[in-house]
OpenMM code with the backbone's topology and positions (N, CA, C; nanometers):
from openmm import Vec3, app, unit

residues = "MET LEU ILE VAL HIS VAL PHE VAL HIS VAL LYS PRO ASP LYS ILE GLU ALA PHE THR ALA ALA THR LEU GLU ASN ALA ARG ASN SER ILE GLN GLU PRO GLY ILE ALA ARG PHE ASP VAL ILE GLN GLN GLU ASP ASP PRO ALA ARG PHE VAL LEU VAL GLU VAL TYR ARG THR THR GLU ASP PRO ALA ARG HIS LYS GLU THR ALA HIS TYR GLN LYS TRP ARG ASP THR VAL ALA ASP MET MET ALA GLY PRO ARG THR SER ILE LYS TYR ALA ASN VAL PHE PRO ASP GLU THR GLY TRP ASP LEU PRO GLN ILE SER GLN".split()
positions = [
    Vec3(-0.3755, 0.0777, -1.6338),
    Vec3(-0.3722, 0.0809, -1.4890),
    Vec3(-0.3405, -0.0577, -1.4351),
    Vec3(-0.2819, -0.0581, -1.3199),
    Vec3(-0.2513, -0.1820, -1.2503),
    Vec3(-0.2917, -0.1633, -1.1046),
    Vec3(-0.3682, -0.2568, -1.0543),
    Vec3(-0.4124, -0.2518, -0.9149),
    Vec3(-0.3502, -0.3706, -0.8433),
    Vec3(-0.2833, -0.3432, -0.7333),
    Vec3(-0.2167, -0.4479, -0.6568),
    Vec3(-0.2738, -0.4487, -0.5160),
    Vec3(-0.3149, -0.5668, -0.4714),
    Vec3(-0.3549, -0.5858, -0.3318),
    Vec3(-0.2412, -0.6597, -0.2630),
    Vec3(-0.1846, -0.5968, -0.1615),
    Vec3(-0.0743, -0.6552, -0.0858),
    Vec3(-0.1301, -0.6995, 0.0488),
    Vec3(-0.1152, -0.8268, 0.0790),
    Vec3(-0.1686, -0.8850, 0.2023),
    Vec3(-0.0559, -0.8994, 0.3028),
    Vec3(-0.0787, -0.8438, 0.4225),
    Vec3(0.0239, -0.8424, 0.5255),
    Vec3(-0.0352, -0.8950, 0.6556),
    Vec3(0.0347, -0.9901, 0.7173),
    Vec3(-0.0018, -1.0402, 0.8502),
    Vec3(0.1064, -0.9921, 0.9456),
    Vec3(0.0660, -0.9125, 1.0435),
    Vec3(0.1584, -0.8458, 1.1341),
    Vec3(0.1590, -0.9182, 1.2685),
    Vec3(0.2744, -0.9209, 1.3324),
    Vec3(0.2824, -0.9767, 1.4679),
    Vec3(0.1918, -0.8923, 1.5584),
    Vec3(0.1119, -0.9568, 1.6456),
    Vec3(0.0151, -0.8815, 1.7274),
    Vec3(0.0758, -0.7670, 1.8078),
    Vec3(0.1966, -0.7836, 1.8576),
    Vec3(0.2570, -0.6773, 1.9384),
    Vec3(0.3206, -0.5670, 1.8537),
    Vec3(0.3131, -0.5797, 1.7218),
    Vec3(0.3726, -0.4804, 1.6311),
    Vec3(0.2677, -0.4036, 1.5510),
    Vec3(0.1396, -0.4250, 1.5792),
    Vec3(0.0329, -0.3619, 1.5004),
    Vec3(0.0444, -0.2093, 1.5011),
    Vec3(0.0637, -0.1502, 1.6171),
    Vec3(0.0697, -0.0038, 1.6265),
    Vec3(0.1894, 0.0520, 1.5493),
    Vec3(0.3045, -0.0078, 1.5648),
    Vec3(0.4244, 0.0396, 1.4943),
    Vec3(0.4112, 0.0173, 1.3438),
    Vec3(0.3548, -0.0970, 1.3035),
    Vec3(0.3341, -0.1238, 1.1613),
    Vec3(0.2385, -0.0207, 1.1017),
    Vec3(0.1310, 0.0073, 1.1728),
    Vec3(0.0329, 0.1045, 1.1247),
    Vec3(0.0981, 0.2412, 1.1044),
    Vec3(0.1757, 0.2852, 1.2008),
    Vec3(0.2408, 0.4165, 1.1903),
    Vec3(0.3356, 0.4207, 1.0703),
    Vec3(0.4177, 0.3195, 1.0537),
    Vec3(0.5124, 0.3168, 0.9421),
    Vec3(0.4395, 0.3087, 0.8083),
    Vec3(0.3321, 0.2328, 0.8044),
    Vec3(0.2587, 0.2146, 0.6795),
    Vec3(0.1833, 0.3405, 0.6407),
    Vec3(0.1283, 0.4108, 0.7378),
    Vec3(0.0605, 0.5370, 0.7069),
    Vec3(0.1592, 0.6418, 0.6565),
    Vec3(0.2785, 0.6434, 0.7124),
    Vec3(0.3808, 0.7365, 0.6630),
    Vec3(0.4140, 0.7038, 0.5168),
    Vec3(0.4300, 0.5760, 0.4867),
    Vec3(0.4584, 0.5348, 0.3492),
    Vec3(0.3422, 0.5711, 0.2569),
    Vec3(0.2209, 0.5456, 0.3002),
    Vec3(0.1028, 0.5746, 0.2170),
    Vec3(0.0917, 0.7242, 0.1878),
    Vec3(0.1128, 0.8068, 0.2892),
    Vec3(0.1035, 0.9526, 0.2699),
    Vec3(0.2066, 1.0021, 0.1690),
    Vec3(0.3250, 0.9440, 0.1707),
    Vec3(0.4269, 0.9809, 0.0730),
    Vec3(0.3966, 0.9209, -0.0641),
    Vec3(0.3437, 0.7995, -0.0653),
    Vec3(0.3177, 0.7304, -0.1922),
    Vec3(0.2137, 0.8026, -0.2761),
    Vec3(0.1105, 0.8566, -0.2131),
    Vec3(0.0061, 0.9233, -0.2911),
    Vec3(0.0555, 1.0533, -0.3550),
    Vec3(0.1756, 1.0956, -0.3169),
    Vec3(0.2357, 1.2138, -0.3809),
    Vec3(0.3061, 1.1774, -0.5115),
    Vec3(0.3279, 1.0494, -0.5348),
    Vec3(0.3963, 1.0059, -0.6569),
    Vec3(0.3022, 1.0220, -0.7763),
    Vec3(0.3502, 1.0737, -0.8881),
    Vec3(0.2625, 1.0936, -1.0041),
    Vec3(0.2073, 0.9629, -1.0616),
    Vec3(0.2760, 0.8516, -1.0401),
    Vec3(0.2308, 0.7247, -1.0957),
    Vec3(0.1326, 0.6487, -1.0092),
    Vec3(0.0969, 0.7050, -0.8946),
    Vec3(0.0036, 0.6362, -0.8046),
    Vec3(-0.1277, 0.7141, -0.7997),
    Vec3(-0.2363, 0.6459, -0.8397),
    Vec3(-0.3691, 0.7075, -0.8365),
    Vec3(-0.4320, 0.6953, -0.6979),
    Vec3(-0.4053, 0.5839, -0.6289),
    Vec3(-0.4578, 0.5628, -0.4932),
    Vec3(-0.3613, 0.4720, -0.4192),
    Vec3(-0.3622, 0.4869, -0.2879),
    Vec3(-0.2826, 0.3994, -0.2018),
    Vec3(-0.3606, 0.3877, -0.0718),
    Vec3(-0.4394, 0.2825, -0.0612),
    Vec3(-0.5273, 0.2641, 0.0545),
    Vec3(-0.4696, 0.1615, 0.1503),
    Vec3(-0.4871, 0.1860, 0.2788),
    Vec3(-0.4452, 0.0927, 0.3830),
    Vec3(-0.5717, 0.0507, 0.4561),
    Vec3(-0.6010, -0.0800, 0.4527),
    Vec3(-0.7197, -0.1292, 0.5216),
    Vec3(-0.6803, -0.2398, 0.6184),
    Vec3(-0.7566, -0.2482, 0.7277),
    Vec3(-0.7268, -0.3419, 0.8356),
    Vec3(-0.8480, -0.4320, 0.8573),
    Vec3(-0.8233, -0.5594, 0.8706),
    Vec3(-0.9318, -0.6561, 0.8867),
    Vec3(-1.0002, -0.6368, 1.0218),
    Vec3(-1.1324, -0.6310, 1.0217),
    Vec3(-1.2068, -0.6041, 1.1450),
    Vec3(-1.1952, -0.7162, 1.2475),
    Vec3(-1.2071, -0.8409, 1.2038),
    Vec3(-1.2077, -0.9511, 1.3002),
    Vec3(-1.0681, -1.0059, 1.3306),
    Vec3(-0.9669, -0.9520, 1.2649),
    Vec3(-0.8279, -0.9897, 1.2915),
    Vec3(-0.7409, -0.8681, 1.2618),
    Vec3(-0.7261, -0.7773, 1.3602),
    Vec3(-0.6557, -0.6515, 1.3362),
    Vec3(-0.5081, -0.6665, 1.3012),
    Vec3(-0.4556, -0.7854, 1.3060),
    Vec3(-0.3164, -0.8076, 1.2664),
    Vec3(-0.3028, -0.8279, 1.1153),
    Vec3(-0.4158, -0.8264, 1.0450),
    Vec3(-0.4130, -0.8474, 0.8990),
    Vec3(-0.4518, -0.7178, 0.8276),
    Vec3(-0.3680, -0.6823, 0.7311),
    Vec3(-0.3855, -0.5597, 0.6544),
    Vec3(-0.3851, -0.5922, 0.5059),
    Vec3(-0.4480, -0.5033, 0.4283),
    Vec3(-0.4372, -0.5077, 0.2837),
    Vec3(-0.3995, -0.3669, 0.2386),
    Vec3(-0.2958, -0.3591, 0.1563),
    Vec3(-0.2597, -0.2326, 0.0926),
    Vec3(-0.3154, -0.2401, -0.0485),
    Vec3(-0.3991, -0.1429, -0.0837),
    Vec3(-0.4591, -0.1380, -0.2169),
    Vec3(-0.3875, -0.0276, -0.2926),
    Vec3(-0.3025, -0.0685, -0.3853),
    Vec3(-0.2167, 0.0242, -0.4582),
    Vec3(-0.2655, 0.0320, -0.6029),
    Vec3(-0.3016, 0.1520, -0.6467),
    Vec3(-0.3520, 0.1709, -0.7834),
    Vec3(-0.2490, 0.2537, -0.8599),
    Vec3(-0.1855, 0.1864, -0.9561),
    Vec3(-0.0807, 0.2480, -1.0361),
    Vec3(-0.1346, 0.2881, -1.1727),
    Vec3(-0.0843, 0.3975, -1.2257),
    Vec3(-0.1297, 0.4474, -1.3560),
    Vec3(-0.0748, 0.3639, -1.4717),
    Vec3(0.0455, 0.3102, -1.4577),
    Vec3(0.1040, 0.2261, -1.5629),
    Vec3(0.1674, 0.1031, -1.4989),
    Vec3(0.1997, 0.0060, -1.5806),
    Vec3(0.2636, -0.1147, -1.5283),
    Vec3(0.4082, -0.0893, -1.4868),
    Vec3(0.4652, 0.0227, -1.5284),
    Vec3(0.6015, 0.0576, -1.4885),
    Vec3(0.6069, 0.1280, -1.3528),
    Vec3(0.4963, 0.1822, -1.3082),
    Vec3(0.4966, 0.2623, -1.1851),
    Vec3(0.5262, 0.1845, -1.0568),
    Vec3(0.4914, 0.0562, -1.0445),
    Vec3(0.5316, -0.0144, -0.9216),
    Vec3(0.6838, -0.0195, -0.9046),
    Vec3(0.7561, -0.0386, -1.0120),
    Vec3(0.9029, -0.0407, -1.0037),
    Vec3(0.9561, 0.0965, -0.9614),
    Vec3(0.8965, 0.2029, -1.0154),
    Vec3(0.9380, 0.3386, -0.9754),
    Vec3(0.9100, 0.3612, -0.8273),
    Vec3(0.7948, 0.3133, -0.7814),
    Vec3(0.7577, 0.3270, -0.6403),
    Vec3(0.8622, 0.2591, -0.5512),
    Vec3(0.9070, 0.1406, -0.5910),
    Vec3(1.0028, 0.0659, -0.5091),
    Vec3(1.1413, 0.1303, -0.5062),
    Vec3(1.1656, 0.2268, -0.5933),
    Vec3(1.2928, 0.2996, -0.5937),
    Vec3(1.2912, 0.4198, -0.4994),
    Vec3(1.1740, 0.4568, -0.4472),
    Vec3(1.1647, 0.5764, -0.3630),
    Vec3(1.2224, 0.5502, -0.2244),
    Vec3(1.2722, 0.6558, -0.1643),
    Vec3(1.3281, 0.6460, -0.0289),
    Vec3(1.2209, 0.6065, 0.0720),
    Vec3(1.0982, 0.6597, 0.0556),
    Vec3(0.9954, 0.6276, 0.1553),
    Vec3(0.9539, 0.4812, 0.1489),
    Vec3(0.9488, 0.4221, 0.0292),
    Vec3(0.9155, 0.2797, 0.0199),
    Vec3(1.0273, 0.1964, 0.0833),
    Vec3(1.1526, 0.2277, 0.0507),
    Vec3(1.2639, 0.1508, 0.1038),
    Vec3(1.2722, 0.1616, 0.2555),
    Vec3(1.2426, 0.2802, 0.3083),
    Vec3(1.2388, 0.2973, 0.4541),
    Vec3(1.1283, 0.2107, 0.5130),
    Vec3(1.0082, 0.2127, 0.4520),
    Vec3(0.8971, 0.1300, 0.5005),
    Vec3(0.9351, -0.0176, 0.4967),
    Vec3(0.9850, -0.0643, 0.3825),
    Vec3(1.0215, -0.2052, 0.3647),
    Vec3(1.1171, -0.2505, 0.4736),
    Vec3(1.2197, -0.1707, 0.5004),
    Vec3(1.3190, -0.2080, 0.6003),
    Vec3(1.2630, -0.1981, 0.7423),
    Vec3(1.1800, -0.0981, 0.7668),
    Vec3(1.1240, -0.0773, 0.9001),
    Vec3(1.0286, -0.1894, 0.9398),
    Vec3(0.9446, -0.2337, 0.8484),
    Vec3(0.8403, -0.3310, 0.8837),
    Vec3(0.8826, -0.4764, 0.8652),
    Vec3(1.0000, -0.5007, 0.8110),
    Vec3(1.0415, -0.6384, 0.7791),
    Vec3(1.0273, -0.7325, 0.8984),
    Vec3(1.0700, -0.6914, 1.0153),
    Vec3(1.0637, -0.7783, 1.1333),
    Vec3(0.9295, -0.7711, 1.2057),
    Vec3(0.8385, -0.6896, 1.1570),
    Vec3(0.7061, -0.6775, 1.2200),
    Vec3(0.6062, -0.7784, 1.1641),
    Vec3(0.6404, -0.8422, 1.0550),
    Vec3(0.5463, -0.9302, 0.9859),
    Vec3(0.5530, -1.0719, 1.0420),
    Vec3(0.4350, -1.1330, 1.0555),
    Vec3(0.4256, -1.2703, 1.1037),
    Vec3(0.4637, -1.3699, 0.9939),
    Vec3(0.4662, -1.3256, 0.8711),
    Vec3(0.5034, -1.4084, 0.7566),
    Vec3(0.5278, -1.3178, 0.6379),
    Vec3(0.5747, -1.3743, 0.5286),
    Vec3(0.6004, -1.2914, 0.4110),
    Vec3(0.4716, -1.2299, 0.3563),
    Vec3(0.4806, -1.1063, 0.3084),
    Vec3(0.3633, -1.0449, 0.2471),
    Vec3(0.3427, -1.1071, 0.1095),
    Vec3(0.2182, -1.1079, 0.0666),
    Vec3(0.1844, -1.1617, -0.0648),
    Vec3(0.1053, -1.0561, -0.1398),
    Vec3(0.0939, -1.0728, -0.2716),
    Vec3(0.0175, -0.9754, -0.3490),
    Vec3(-0.0536, -1.0431, -0.4653),
    Vec3(-0.1590, -0.9781, -0.5086),
    Vec3(-0.2335, -1.0187, -0.6275),
    Vec3(-0.2489, -0.8947, -0.7136),
    Vec3(-0.2234, -0.9108, -0.8445),
    Vec3(-0.2342, -0.7994, -0.9383),
    Vec3(-0.3668, -0.8104, -1.0133),
    Vec3(-0.4306, -0.6952, -1.0331),
    Vec3(-0.5598, -0.6878, -1.0996),
    Vec3(-0.5552, -0.5869, -1.2138),
    Vec3(-0.6383, -0.6103, -1.3141),
    Vec3(-0.6608, -0.5129, -1.4206),
    Vec3(-0.7860, -0.4334, -1.3855),
    Vec3(-0.7869, -0.3085, -1.4208),
    Vec3(-0.9018, -0.2233, -1.3926),
    Vec3(-1.0177, -0.2558, -1.4870),
    Vec3(-1.1393, -0.2616, -1.4328),
    Vec3(-1.2598, -0.2817, -1.5129),
    Vec3(-1.3511, -0.1595, -1.4994),
    Vec3(-1.3781, -0.1172, -1.3778),
    Vec3(-1.4650, -0.0019, -1.3531),
    Vec3(-1.4268, 0.0580, -1.2191),
    Vec3(-1.4236, 0.1889, -1.2047),
    Vec3(-1.4508, 0.2918, -1.3048),
    Vec3(-1.3352, 0.3024, -1.4039),
    Vec3(-1.3577, 0.3800, -1.5113),
    Vec3(-1.2481, 0.3986, -1.6055),
    Vec3(-1.1368, 0.4773, -1.5363),
    Vec3(-1.0289, 0.4987, -1.6059),
    Vec3(-0.9114, 0.5588, -1.5427),
    Vec3(-0.9376, 0.6944, -1.4794),
    Vec3(-1.0272, 0.7732, -1.5381),
    Vec3(-1.0554, 0.9047, -1.4793),
    Vec3(-1.1297, 0.8901, -1.3472),
    Vec3(-1.1985, 0.7801, -1.3266),
    Vec3(-1.2706, 0.7572, -1.2013),
    Vec3(-1.1799, 0.7334, -1.0821),
    Vec3(-1.0524, 0.7035, -1.1058),
    Vec3(-0.9585, 0.6826, -0.9967),
    Vec3(-0.8967, 0.8135, -0.9494),
    Vec3(-0.9191, 0.9208, -1.0224),
    Vec3(-0.8608, 1.0496, -0.9852),
    Vec3(-0.9469, 1.1173, -0.8807),
    Vec3(-0.9527, 1.0561, -0.7648),
    Vec3(-1.0289, 1.1109, -0.6533),
    Vec3(-0.9335, 1.1912, -0.5653),
    Vec3(-0.9840, 1.2927, -0.4986),
    Vec3(-0.8953, 1.3696, -0.4115),
    Vec3(-0.8431, 1.2810, -0.2989),
    Vec3(-0.7169, 1.2953, -0.2696),
    Vec3(-0.6556, 1.2196, -0.1614),
    Vec3(-0.6753, 1.2964, -0.0301),
    Vec3(-0.6948, 1.2227, 0.0752),
    Vec3(-0.7154, 1.2821, 0.2064),
    Vec3(-0.5813, 1.2813, 0.2802),
    Vec3(-0.5374, 1.3954, 0.3295),
    Vec3(-0.4157, 1.3962, 0.4104),
    Vec3(-0.4540, 1.3976, 0.5569),
    Vec3(-0.3848, 1.3169, 0.6303),
    Vec3(-0.4109, 1.3105, 0.7757),
    Vec3(-0.2835, 1.3185, 0.8510),
] * unit.nanometer
topology = app.Topology()
chain = topology.addChain("A")
for resn in residues:
    res = topology.addResidue(resn, chain)
    for name in ("N", "CA", "C"):
        topology.addAtom(name, app.Element.getBySymbol(name[0]), res)
């Protein structure tokens, strides 16, 4: 498994549009077989800051994700909404084991 935290700082006047585009991407991403979870979280004391928590089943799955139409649409749509370049940190899974990530996804 590979867990990636993507840190995004959004322009204050673009928060609503960024949120809408990112939720559309997340809803499509969780349908991919290589993605165990795709969480979108927003910082409470600075709503212009987001973290995308992407849990991939293999180290090859992030590349597959970036080939999807929904990811490419998101990437292009939000490019001008960001206050700076997004950054990421990659993590190895420690707990729960891989079966613990197979939680039901919520559709909204």
